[in-house]
PDB file of N, CA, C, O and CB in Angstrom:
ATOM      1  N   MET A   1      39.335 143.584 119.589  1.00  0.00           N
ATOM      2  CA  MET A   1      39.624 144.071 118.264  1.00  0.00           C
ATOM      3  C   MET A   1      39.426 145.591 118.287  1.00  0.00           C
ATOM      4  O   MET A   1      38.407 146.082 118.772  1.00  0.00           O
ATOM      5  CB  MET A   1      38.713 143.377 117.187  1.00  0.00           C
ATOM      6  N   ALA A   2      40.373 146.304 117.779  1.00  0.00           N
ATOM      7  CA  ALA A   2      40.299 147.763 117.732  1.00  0.00           C
ATOM      8  C   ALA A   2      39.295 148.203 116.663  1.00  0.00           C
ATOM      9  O   ALA A   2      39.046 147.480 115.699  1.00  0.00           O
ATOM     10  CB  ALA A   2      41.698 148.372 117.449  1.00  0.00           C
ATOM     11  N   ASP A   3      38.733 149.378 116.844  1.00  0.00           N
ATOM     12  CA  ASP A   3      37.817 149.923 115.841  1.00  0.00           C
ATOM     13  C   ASP A   3      38.556 150.104 114.514  1.00  0.00           C
ATOM     14  O   ASP A   3      39.717 150.514 114.490  1.00  0.00           O
ATOM     15  CB  ASP A   3      37.213 151.276 116.320  1.00  0.00           C
ATOM     16  N   GLY A   4      37.875 149.796 113.420  1.00  0.00           N
ATOM     17  CA  GLY A   4      38.448 149.989 112.097  1.00  0.00           C
ATOM     18  C   GLY A   4      39.361 148.869 111.636  1.00  0.00           C
ATOM     19  O   GLY A   4      40.036 149.012 110.617  1.00  0.00           O
ATOM     20  N   LYS A   5      39.401 147.727 112.378  1.00  0.00           N
ATOM     21  CA  LYS A   5      40.254 146.598 111.998  1.00  0.00           C
ATOM     22  C   LYS A   5      39.429 145.333 111.832  1.00  0.00           C
ATOM     23  O   LYS A   5      38.371 145.178 112.442  1.00  0.00           O
ATOM     24  CB  LYS A   5      41.356 146.375 113.043  1.00  0.00           C
ATOM     25  N   MET A   6      39.937 144.424 110.987  1.00  0.00           N
ATOM     26  CA  MET A   6      39.310 143.122 110.807  1.00  0.00           C
ATOM     27  C   MET A   6      40.394 142.116 110.428  1.00  0.00           C
ATOM     28  O   MET A   6      41.237 142.395 109.576  1.00  0.00           O
ATOM     29  CB  MET A   6      38.186 143.179 109.718  1.00  0.00           C
ATOM     30  N   PHE A   7      40.368 140.955 111.059  1.00  0.00           N
ATOM     31  CA  PHE A   7      41.295 139.881 110.737  1.00  0.00           C
ATOM     32  C   PHE A   7      40.575 138.840 109.901  1.00  0.00           C
ATOM     33  O   PHE A   7      39.436 138.485 110.202  1.00  0.00           O
ATOM     34  CB  PHE A   7      41.881 139.247 112.019  1.00  0.00           C
ATOM     35  N   CYS A   8      41.218 138.350 108.863  1.00  0.00           N
ATOM     36  CA  CYS A   8      40.697 137.276 108.015  1.00  0.00           C
ATOM     37  C   CYS A   8      41.621 136.082 108.195  1.00  0.00           C
ATOM     38  O   CYS A   8      42.694 136.022 107.595  1.00  0.00           O
ATOM     39  CB  CYS A   8      40.603 137.713 106.496  1.00  0.00           C
ATOM     40  N   LEU A   9      41.201 135.130 109.026  1.00  0.00           N
ATOM     41  CA  LEU A   9      42.029 133.979 109.363  1.00  0.00           C
ATOM     42  C   LEU A   9      41.346 132.705 108.900  1.00  0.00           C
ATOM     43  O   LEU A   9      40.145 132.526 109.104  1.00  0.00           O
ATOM     44  CB  LEU A   9      42.309 133.925 110.878  1.00  0.00           C
ATOM     45  N   ASP A  10      42.115 131.818 108.274  1.00  0.00           N
ATOM     46  CA  ASP A  10      41.629 130.494 107.913  1.00  0.00           C
ATOM     47  C   ASP A  10      42.095 129.547 109.013  1.00  0.00           C
ATOM     48  O   ASP A  10      43.275 129.200 109.074  1.00  0.00           O
ATOM     49  CB  ASP A  10      42.148 130.040 106.485  1.00  0.00           C
ATOM     50  N   LEU A  11      41.188 129.133 109.873  1.00  0.00           N
ATOM     51  CA  LEU A  11      41.558 128.332 111.032  1.00  0.00           C
ATOM     52  C   LEU A  11      42.066 126.941 110.657  1.00  0.00           C
ATOM     53  O   LEU A  11      42.651 126.266 111.504  1.00  0.00           O
ATOM     54  CB  LEU A  11      40.380 128.205 111.956  1.00  0.00           C
ATOM     55  N   ASN A  12      41.864 126.495 109.430  1.00  0.00           N
ATOM     56  CA  ASN A  12      42.397 125.208 108.994  1.00  0.00           C
ATOM     57  C   ASN A  12      43.918 125.243 108.886  1.00  0.00           C
ATOM     58  O   ASN A  12      44.557 124.191 108.891  1.00  0.00           O
ATOM     59  CB  ASN A  12      41.788 124.811 107.654  1.00  0.00           C
ATOM     60  N   ASN A  13      44.507 126.431 108.788  1.00  0.00           N
ATOM     61  CA  ASN A  13      45.954 126.571 108.673  1.00  0.00           C
ATOM     62  C   ASN A  13      46.654 126.707 110.022  1.00  0.00           C
ATOM     63  O   ASN A  13      47.883 126.688 110.078  1.00  0.00           O
ATOM     64  CB  ASN A  13      46.279 127.761 107.819  1.00  0.00           C
ATOM     65  N   TRP A  14      45.913 126.841 111.085  1.00  0.00           N
ATOM     66  CA  TRP A  14      46.487 127.032 112.416  1.00  0.00           C
ATOM     67  C   TRP A  14      46.494 125.703 113.163  1.00  0.00           C
ATOM     68  O   TRP A  14      45.502 124.976 113.170  1.00  0.00           O
ATOM     69  CB  TRP A  14      45.696 128.102 113.212  1.00  0.00           C
ATOM     70  N   LYS A  15      47.623 125.399 113.791  1.00  0.00           N
ATOM     71  CA  LYS A  15      47.794 124.150 114.521  1.00  0.00           C
ATOM     72  C   LYS A  15      48.322 124.431 115.925  1.00  0.00           C
ATOM     73  O   LYS A  15      48.974 125.445 116.175  1.00  0.00           O
ATOM     74  CB  LYS A  15      48.747 123.204 113.765  1.00  0.00           C
ATOM     75  N   PHE A  16      48.023 123.509 116.824  1.00  0.00           N
ATOM     76  CA  PHE A  16      48.480 123.565 118.201  1.00  0.00           C
ATOM     77  C   PHE A  16      49.611 122.555 118.354  1.00  0.00           C
ATOM     78  O   PHE A  16      49.389 121.349 118.251  1.00  0.00           O
ATOM     79  CB  PHE A  16      47.313 123.276 119.207  1.00  0.00           C
ATOM     80  N   TYR A  17      50.821 123.047 118.600  1.00  0.00           N
ATOM     81  CA  TYR A  17      51.991 122.191 118.728  1.00  0.00           C
ATOM     82  C   TYR A  17      52.411 122.109 120.195  1.00  0.00           C
ATOM     83  O   TYR A  17      52.445 123.116 120.902  1.00  0.00           O
ATOM     84  CB  TYR A  17      53.153 122.718 117.855  1.00  0.00           C
ATOM     85  N   HIS A  18      52.730 120.896 120.636  1.00  0.00           N
ATOM     86  CA  HIS A  18      53.183 120.744 122.020  1.00  0.00           C
ATOM     87  C   HIS A  18      54.378 119.811 122.072  1.00  0.00           C
ATOM     88  O   HIS A  18      54.537 118.934 121.223  1.00  0.00           O
ATOM     89  CB  HIS A  18      52.048 120.211 122.918  1.00  0.00           C
ATOM     90  N   MET A  19      55.214 120.011 123.077  1.00  0.00           N
ATOM     91  CA  MET A  19      56.456 119.246 123.200  1.00  0.00           C
ATOM     92  C   MET A  19      56.297 118.051 124.127  1.00  0.00           C
ATOM     93  O   MET A  19      57.274 117.345 124.379  1.00  0.00           O
ATOM     94  CB  MET A  19      57.574 120.141 123.704  1.00  0.00           C
ATOM     95  N   GLY A  20      55.129 117.807 124.629  1.00  0.00           N
ATOM     96  CA  GLY A  20      54.908 116.689 125.535  1.00  0.00           C
ATOM     97  C   GLY A  20      53.553 116.817 126.178  1.00  0.00           C
ATOM     98  O   GLY A  20      52.788 117.733 125.875  1.00  0.00           O
ATOM     99  N   ASP A  21      53.266 115.903 127.059  1.00  0.00           N
ATOM    100  CA  ASP A  21      51.989 115.918 127.756  1.00  0.00           C
ATOM    101  C   ASP A  21      52.085 116.831 128.983  1.00  0.00           C
ATOM    102  O   ASP A  21      53.139 117.405 129.255  1.00  0.00           O
ATOM    103  CB  ASP A  21      51.573 114.481 128.169  1.00  0.00           C
ATOM    104  N   PHE A  22      50.990 116.959 129.712  1.00  0.00           N
ATOM    105  CA  PHE A  22      50.999 117.725 130.947  1.00  0.00           C
ATOM    106  C   PHE A  22      51.925 117.059 131.953  1.00  0.00           C
ATOM    107  O   PHE A  22      51.976 115.833 132.045  1.00  0.00           O
ATOM    108  CB  PHE A  22      49.573 117.859 131.521  1.00  0.00           C
ATOM    109  N   GLU A  23      52.648 117.864 132.697  1.00  0.00           N
ATOM    110  CA  GLU A  23      53.546 117.354 133.727  1.00  0.00           C
ATOM    111  C   GLU A  23      53.465 118.257 134.951  1.00  0.00           C
ATOM    112  O   GLU A  23      53.219 119.458 134.843  1.00  0.00           O
ATOM    113  CB  GLU A  23      55.005 117.264 133.201  1.00  0.00           C
ATOM    114  N   TRP A  24      53.678 117.655 136.113  1.00  0.00           N
ATOM    115  CA  TRP A  24      53.720 118.429 137.343  1.00  0.00           C
ATOM    116  C   TRP A  24      55.068 119.120 137.450  1.00  0.00           C
ATOM    117  O   TRP A  24      56.099 118.534 137.120  1.00  0.00           O
ATOM    118  CB  TRP A  24      53.463 117.532 138.575  1.00  0.00           C
ATOM    119  N   LEU A  25      55.063 120.351 137.904  1.00  0.00           N
ATOM    120  CA  LEU A  25      56.294 121.099 138.122  1.00  0.00           C
ATOM    121  C   LEU A  25      56.866 120.650 139.463  1.00  0.00           C
ATOM    122  O   LEU A  25      56.387 121.060 140.521  1.00  0.00           O
ATOM    123  CB  LEU A  25      56.042 122.657 138.093  1.00  0.00           C
ATOM    124  N   ASP A  26      57.884 119.812 139.411  1.00  0.00           N
ATOM    125  CA  ASP A  26      58.438 119.230 140.635  1.00  0.00           C
ATOM    126  C   ASP A  26      59.962 119.304 140.632  1.00  0.00           C
ATOM    127  O   ASP A  26      60.638 118.287 140.788  1.00  0.00           O
ATOM    128  CB  ASP A  26      57.980 117.771 140.792  1.00  0.00           C
ATOM    129  N   GLU A  27      60.496 120.500 140.455  1.00  0.00           N
ATOM    130  CA  GLU A  27      61.945 120.675 140.375  1.00  0.00           C
ATOM    131  C   GLU A  27      62.659 120.259 141.657  1.00  0.00           C
ATOM    132  O   GLU A  27      63.795 119.788 141.604  1.00  0.00           O
ATOM    133  CB  GLU A  27      62.271 122.116 140.060  1.00  0.00           C
ATOM    134  N   ASP A  28      62.015 120.424 142.795  1.00  0.00           N
ATOM    135  CA  ASP A  28      62.650 120.041 144.065  1.00  0.00           C
ATOM    136  C   ASP A  28      62.316 118.607 144.471  1.00  0.00           C
ATOM    137  O   ASP A  28      62.703 118.172 145.555  1.00  0.00           O
ATOM    138  CB  ASP A  28      62.220 120.997 145.173  1.00  0.00           C
ATOM    139  N   GLY A  29      61.610 117.870 143.627  1.00  0.00           N
ATOM    140  CA  GLY A  29      61.269 116.486 143.925  1.00  0.00           C
ATOM    141  C   GLY A  29      59.912 116.297 144.559  1.00  0.00           C
ATOM    142  O   GLY A  29      59.473 115.160 144.731  1.00  0.00           O
ATOM    143  N   ALA A  30      59.236 117.368 144.911  1.00  0.00           N
ATOM    144  CA  ALA A  30      57.920 117.275 145.540  1.00  0.00           C
ATOM    145  C   ALA A  30      56.890 118.007 144.680  1.00  0.00           C
ATOM    146  O   ALA A  30      57.105 119.147 144.267  1.00  0.00           O
ATOM    147  CB  ALA A  30      57.951 117.864 146.978  1.00  0.00           C
ATOM    148  N   ILE A  31      55.783 117.340 144.420  1.00  0.00           N
ATOM    149  CA  ILE A  31      54.729 117.962 143.611  1.00  0.00           C
ATOM    150  C   ILE A  31      53.929 118.962 144.448  1.00  0.00           C
ATOM    151  O   ILE A  31      53.642 120.067 143.989  1.00  0.00           O
ATOM    152  CB  ILE A  31      53.787 116.884 143.024  1.00  0.00           C
ATOM    153  N   LEU A  32      53.576 118.579 145.661  1.00  0.00           N
ATOM    154  CA  LEU A  32      52.773 119.456 146.520  1.00  0.00           C
ATOM    155  C   LEU A  32      53.663 120.340 147.380  1.00  0.00           C
ATOM    156  O   LEU A  32      54.718 119.910 147.846  1.00  0.00           O
ATOM    157  CB  LEU A  32      51.839 118.627 147.411  1.00  0.00           C
ATOM    158  N   SER A  33      53.231 121.578 147.585  1.00  0.00           N
ATOM    159  CA  SER A  33      53.916 122.484 148.507  1.00  0.00           C
ATOM    160  C   SER A  33      52.870 123.186 149.362  1.00  0.00           C
ATOM    161  O   SER A  33      51.742 123.408 148.923  1.00  0.00           O
ATOM    162  CB  SER A  33      54.798 123.521 147.735  1.00  0.00           C
ATOM    163  N   ARG A  34      53.253 123.530 150.571  1.00  0.00           N
ATOM    164  CA  ARG A  34      52.307 124.146 151.507  1.00  0.00           C
ATOM    165  C   ARG A  34      52.049 125.595 151.141  1.00  0.00           C
ATOM    166  O   ARG A  34      52.937 126.296 150.656  1.00  0.00           O
ATOM    167  CB  ARG A  34      52.831 124.055 152.944  1.00  0.00           C
ATOM    168  N   VAL A  35      50.832 126.031 151.377  1.00  0.00           N
ATOM    169  CA  VAL A  35      50.446 127.424 151.193  1.00  0.00           C
ATOM    170  C   VAL A  35      50.668 128.135 152.526  1.00  0.00           C
ATOM    171  O   VAL A  35      50.206 127.670 153.568  1.00  0.00           O
ATOM    172  CB  VAL A  35      48.949 127.556 150.707  1.00  0.00           C
ATOM    173  N   ALA A  36      51.372 129.257 152.488  1.00  0.00           N
ATOM    174  CA  ALA A  36      51.693 129.981 153.714  1.00  0.00           C
ATOM    175  C   ALA A  36      50.431 130.457 154.426  1.00  0.00           C
ATOM    176  O   ALA A  36      49.509 130.980 153.801  1.00  0.00           O
ATOM    177  CB  ALA A  36      52.598 131.170 153.403  1.00  0.00           C
ATOM    178  N   ASN A  37      50.407 130.267 155.736  1.00  0.00           N
ATOM    179  CA  ASN A  37      49.333 130.729 156.630  1.00  0.00           C
ATOM    180  C   ASN A  37      47.965 130.139 156.311  1.00  0.00           C
ATOM    181  O   ASN A  37      46.949 130.750 156.642  1.00  0.00           O
ATOM    182  CB  ASN A  37      49.241 132.223 156.571  1.00  0.00           C
ATOM    183  N   LYS A  38      47.908 128.964 155.676  1.00  0.00           N
ATOM    184  CA  LYS A  38      46.639 128.299 155.377  1.00  0.00           C
ATOM    185  C   LYS A  38      46.816 126.802 155.546  1.00  0.00           C
ATOM    186  O   LYS A  38      47.927 126.284 155.434  1.00  0.00           O
ATOM    187  CB  LYS A  38      46.149 128.636 153.941  1.00  0.00           C
ATOM    188  N   ALA A  39      45.729 126.113 155.814  1.00  0.00           N
ATOM    189  CA  ALA A  39      45.751 124.655 155.893  1.00  0.00           C
ATOM    190  C   ALA A  39      45.478 124.098 154.500  1.00  0.00           C
ATOM    191  O   ALA A  39      44.452 123.459 154.265  1.00  0.00           O
ATOM    192  CB  ALA A  39      44.701 124.122 156.931  1.00  0.00           C
ATOM    193  N   ALA A  40      46.409 124.347 153.580  1.00  0.00           N
ATOM    194  CA  ALA A  40      46.204 123.937 152.190  1.00  0.00           C
ATOM    195  C   ALA A  40      47.545 123.652 151.521  1.00  0.00           C
ATOM    196  O   ALA A  40      48.605 124.079 151.978  1.00  0.00           O
ATOM    197  CB  ALA A  40      45.435 125.023 151.408  1.00  0.00           C
ATOM    198  N   TYR A  41      47.451 122.916 150.427  1.00  0.00           N
ATOM    199  CA  TYR A  41      48.605 122.619 149.589  1.00  0.00           C
ATOM    200  C   TYR A  41      48.308 123.097 148.177  1.00  0.00           C
ATOM    201  O   TYR A  41      47.148 123.271 147.802  1.00  0.00           O
ATOM    202  CB  TYR A  41      48.944 121.097 149.605  1.00  0.00           C
ATOM    203  N   GLU A  42      49.366 123.310 147.394  1.00  0.00           N
ATOM    204  CA  GLU A  42      49.197 123.705 145.997  1.00  0.00           C
ATOM    205  C   GLU A  42      50.195 122.948 145.132  1.00  0.00           C
ATOM    206  O   GLU A  42      51.228 122.480 145.611  1.00  0.00           O
ATOM    207  CB  GLU A  42      49.376 125.235 145.826  1.00  0.00           C
ATOM    208  N   ALA A  43      49.865 122.837 143.848  1.00  0.00           N
ATOM    209  CA  ALA A  43      50.742 122.190 142.872  1.00  0.00           C
ATOM    210  C   ALA A  43      50.592 122.940 141.552  1.00  0.00           C
ATOM    211  O   ALA A  43      49.576 123.592 141.313  1.00  0.00           O
ATOM    212  CB  ALA A  43      50.396 120.656 142.705  1.00  0.00           C
ATOM    213  N   THR A  44      51.608 122.844 140.697  1.00  0.00           N
ATOM    214  CA  THR A  44      51.584 123.526 139.410  1.00  0.00           C
ATOM    215  C   THR A  44      51.681 122.491 138.296  1.00  0.00           C
ATOM    216  O   THR A  44      52.585 121.656 138.283  1.00  0.00           O
ATOM    217  CB  THR A  44      52.737 124.562 139.305  1.00  0.00           C
ATOM    218  N   LEU A  45      50.736 122.559 137.363  1.00  0.00           N
ATOM    219  CA  LEU A  45      50.701 121.680 136.204  1.00  0.00           C
ATOM    220  C   LEU A  45      51.160 122.473 134.985  1.00  0.00           C
ATOM    221  O   LEU A  45      50.664 123.574 134.742  1.00  0.00           O
ATOM    222  CB  LEU A  45      49.273 121.085 135.986  1.00  0.00           C
ATOM    223  N   THR A  46      52.108 121.922 134.210  1.00  0.00           N
ATOM    224  CA  THR A  46      52.662 122.654 133.066  1.00  0.00           C
ATOM    225  C   THR A  46      52.530 121.850 131.778  1.00  0.00           C
ATOM    226  O   THR A  46      52.406 120.625 131.798  1.00  0.00           O
ATOM    227  CB  THR A  46      54.134 123.000 133.316  1.00  0.00           C
ATOM    228  N   ARG A  47      52.559 122.559 130.673  1.00  0.00           N
ATOM    229  CA  ARG A  47      52.620 121.958 129.337  1.00  0.00           C
ATOM    230  C   ARG A  47      53.228 123.005 128.412  1.00  0.00           C
ATOM    231  O   ARG A  47      52.711 124.117 128.301  1.00  0.00           O
ATOM    232  CB  ARG A  47      51.186 121.490 128.828  1.00  0.00           C
ATOM    233  N   TYR A  48      54.311 122.656 127.758  1.00  0.00           N
ATOM    234  CA  TYR A  48      54.981 123.593 126.858  1.00  0.00           C
ATOM    235  C   TYR A  48      54.391 123.431 125.467  1.00  0.00           C
ATOM    236  O   TYR A  48      54.476 122.359 124.868  1.00  0.00           O
ATOM    237  CB  TYR A  48      56.524 123.360 126.841  1.00  0.00           C
ATOM    238  N   CYS A  49      53.788 124.510 124.951  1.00  0.00           N
ATOM    239  CA  CYS A  49      53.121 124.437 123.663  1.00  0.00           C
ATOM    240  C   CYS A  49      53.130 125.808 122.982  1.00  0.00           C
ATOM    241  O   CYS A  49      53.476 126.827 123.580  1.00  0.00           O
ATOM    242  CB  CYS A  49      51.678 123.925 123.833  1.00  0.00           C
ATOM    243  N   ASP A  50      52.739 125.787 121.715  1.00  0.00           N
ATOM    244  CA  ASP A  50      52.700 127.010 120.930  1.00  0.00           C
ATOM    245  C   ASP A  50      51.680 126.838 119.808  1.00  0.00           C
ATOM    246  O   ASP A  50      51.271 125.720 119.497  1.00  0.00           O
ATOM    247  CB  ASP A  50      54.107 127.357 120.360  1.00  0.00           C
ATOM    248  N   ILE A  51      51.285 127.920 119.222  1.00  0.00           N
ATOM    249  CA  ILE A  51      50.377 127.905 118.080  1.00  0.00           C
ATOM    250  C   ILE A  51      51.191 128.257 116.841  1.00  0.00           C
ATOM    251  O   ILE A  51      51.976 129.204 116.863  1.00  0.00           O
ATOM    252  CB  ILE A  51      49.176 128.903 118.281  1.00  0.00           C
ATOM    253  N   GLY A  52      51.009 127.502 115.761  1.00  0.00           N
ATOM    254  CA  GLY A  52      51.742 127.757 114.530  1.00  0.00           C
ATOM    255  C   GLY A  52      50.810 127.781 113.334  1.00  0.00           C
ATOM    256  O   GLY A  52      49.725 127.202 113.361  1.00  0.00           O
ATOM    257  N   CYS A  53      51.244 128.453 112.294  1.00  0.00           N
ATOM    258  CA  CYS A  53      50.464 128.573 111.068  1.00  0.00           C
ATOM    259  C   CYS A  53      51.304 128.042 109.917  1.00  0.00           C
ATOM    260  O   CYS A  53      52.436 128.485 109.721  1.00  0.00           O
ATOM    261  CB  CYS A  53      50.025 130.052 110.811  1.00  0.00           C
ATOM    262  N   ASP A  54      50.751 127.078 109.139  1.00  0.00           N
ATOM    263  CA  ASP A  54      51.504 126.518 108.025  1.00  0.00           C
ATOM    264  C   ASP A  54      51.319 127.312 106.733  1.00  0.00           C
ATOM    265  O   ASP A  54      51.922 126.974 105.714  1.00  0.00           O
ATOM    266  CB  ASP A  54      51.095 125.082 107.802  1.00  0.00           C
ATOM    267  N   LYS A  55      50.502 128.353 106.757  1.00  0.00           N
ATOM    268  CA  LYS A  55      50.304 129.205 105.580  1.00  0.00           C
ATOM    269  C   LYS A  55      50.127 130.658 106.055  1.00  0.00           C
ATOM    270  O   LYS A  55      49.037 131.217 105.938  1.00  0.00           O
ATOM    271  CB  LYS A  55      49.055 128.727 104.735  1.00  0.00           C
ATOM    272  N   PRO A  56      51.202 131.273 106.594  1.00  0.00           N
ATOM    273  CA  PRO A  56      51.069 132.612 107.159  1.00  0.00           C
ATOM    274  C   PRO A  56      50.686 133.692 106.146  1.00  0.00           C
ATOM    275  O   PRO A  56      50.055 134.680 106.520  1.00  0.00           O
ATOM    276  CB  PRO A  56      52.347 132.994 107.812  1.00  0.00           C
ATOM    277  N   ARG A  57      51.051 133.526 104.882  1.00  0.00           N
ATOM    278  CA  ARG A  57      50.693 134.538 103.882  1.00  0.00           C
ATOM    279  C   ARG A  57      49.262 134.370 103.399  1.00  0.00           C
ATOM    280  O   ARG A  57      48.790 135.156 102.578  1.00  0.00           O
ATOM    281  CB  ARG A  57      51.646 134.471 102.695  1.00  0.00           C
ATOM    282  N   GLY A  58      48.563 133.351 103.901  1.00  0.00           N
ATOM    283  CA  GLY A  58      47.157 133.148 103.564  1.00  0.00           C
ATOM    284  C   GLY A  58      46.221 133.829 104.549  1.00  0.00           C
ATOM    285  O   GLY A  58      45.003 133.688 104.442  1.00  0.00           O
ATOM    286  N   GLN A  59      46.771 134.565 105.503  1.00  0.00           N
ATOM    287  CA  GLN A  59      45.995 135.282 106.515  1.00  0.00           C
ATOM    288  C   GLN A  59      46.146 136.780 106.231  1.00  0.00           C
ATOM    289  O   GLN A  59      47.113 137.198 105.594  1.00  0.00           O
ATOM    290  CB  GLN A  59      46.475 134.919 107.984  1.00  0.00           C
ATOM    291  N   CYS A  60      45.202 137.575 106.698  1.00  0.00           N
ATOM    292  CA  CYS A  60      45.348 139.015 106.459  1.00  0.00           C
ATOM    293  C   CYS A  60      44.696 139.823 107.564  1.00  0.00           C
ATOM    294  O   CYS A  60      43.879 139.324 108.338  1.00  0.00           O
ATOM    295  CB  CYS A  60      44.743 139.399 105.111  1.00  0.00           C
ATOM    296  N   GLU A  61      45.083 141.081 107.613  1.00  0.00           N
ATOM    297  CA  GLU A  61      44.504 142.055 108.532  1.00  0.00           C
ATOM    298  C   GLU A  61      44.063 143.255 107.686  1.00  0.00           C
ATOM    299  O   GLU A  61      44.864 143.831 106.950  1.00  0.00           O
ATOM    300  CB  GLU A  61      45.536 142.481 109.666  1.00  0.00           C
ATOM    301  N   LEU A  62      42.811 143.614 107.796  1.00  0.00           N
ATOM    302  CA  LEU A  62      42.302 144.791 107.107  1.00  0.00           C
ATOM    303  C   LEU A  62      42.176 145.906 108.123  1.00  0.00           C
ATOM    304  O   LEU A  62      41.718 145.681 109.243  1.00  0.00           O
ATOM    305  CB  LEU A  62      40.937 144.504 106.411  1.00  0.00           C
ATOM    306  N   TYR A  63      42.574 147.090 107.745  1.00  0.00           N
ATOM    307  CA  TYR A  63      42.487 148.239 108.663  1.00  0.00           C
ATOM    308  C   TYR A  63      42.010 149.452 107.874  1.00  0.00           C
ATOM    309  O   TYR A  63      42.045 149.467 106.643  1.00  0.00           O
ATOM    310  CB  TYR A  63      43.871 148.530 109.352  1.00  0.00           C
ATOM    311  N   GLY A  64      41.574 150.443 108.593  1.00  0.00           N
ATOM    312  CA  GLY A  64      41.038 151.647 107.965  1.00  0.00           C
ATOM    313  C   GLY A  64      39.572 151.474 107.578  1.00  0.00           C
ATOM    314  O   GLY A  64      39.059 152.212 106.737  1.00  0.00           O
ATOM    315  N   ILE A  65      38.905 150.507 108.184  1.00  0.00           N
ATOM    316  CA  ILE A  65      37.489 150.251 107.878  1.00  0.00           C
ATOM    317  C   ILE A  65      36.637 151.299 108.573  1.00  0.00           C
ATOM    318  O   ILE A  65      36.788 151.542 109.770  1.00  0.00           O
ATOM    319  CB  ILE A  65      37.062 148.815 108.320  1.00  0.00           C
ATOM    320  N   ILE A  66      35.754 151.908 107.825  1.00  0.00           N
ATOM    321  CA  ILE A  66      34.872 152.949 108.363  1.00  0.00           C
ATOM    322  C   ILE A  66      33.424 152.494 108.194  1.00  0.00           C
ATOM    323  O   ILE A  66      32.987 152.188 107.085  1.00  0.00           O
ATOM    324  CB  ILE A  66      35.114 154.328 107.646  1.00  0.00           C
ATOM    325  N   GLY A  67      32.686 152.451 109.301  1.00  0.00           N
ATOM    326  CA  GLY A  67      31.277 152.076 109.241  1.00  0.00           C
ATOM    327  C   GLY A  67      30.409 153.252 108.829  1.00  0.00           C
ATOM    328  O   GLY A  67      30.688 154.396 109.188  1.00  0.00           O
ATOM    329  N   HIS A  68      29.371 152.971 108.083  1.00  0.00           N
ATOM    330  CA  HIS A  68      28.453 154.049 107.639  1.00  0.00           C
ATOM    331  C   HIS A  68      27.113 153.857 108.254  1.00  0.00           C
ATOM    332  O   HIS A  68      26.204 154.651 108.010  1.00  0.00           O
ATOM    333  CB  HIS A  68      28.321 154.089 106.112  1.00  0.00           C
TER     334      HIS A  68
END
């Protein structure tokens, strides 16, 4: 948070929206792929999601605050 600013957020209005559950990124048909120059494998887990607010005008940002 920058100096002189304050956010007033009602967290009851914020929701976590997702389009599905976690899924392995396996576009080529294989979940695991080798790590170059190492005796290891890696995989990528994805989930497409976003944060939304059902009352955006109920939130505010105060700026120009000066401490004394």
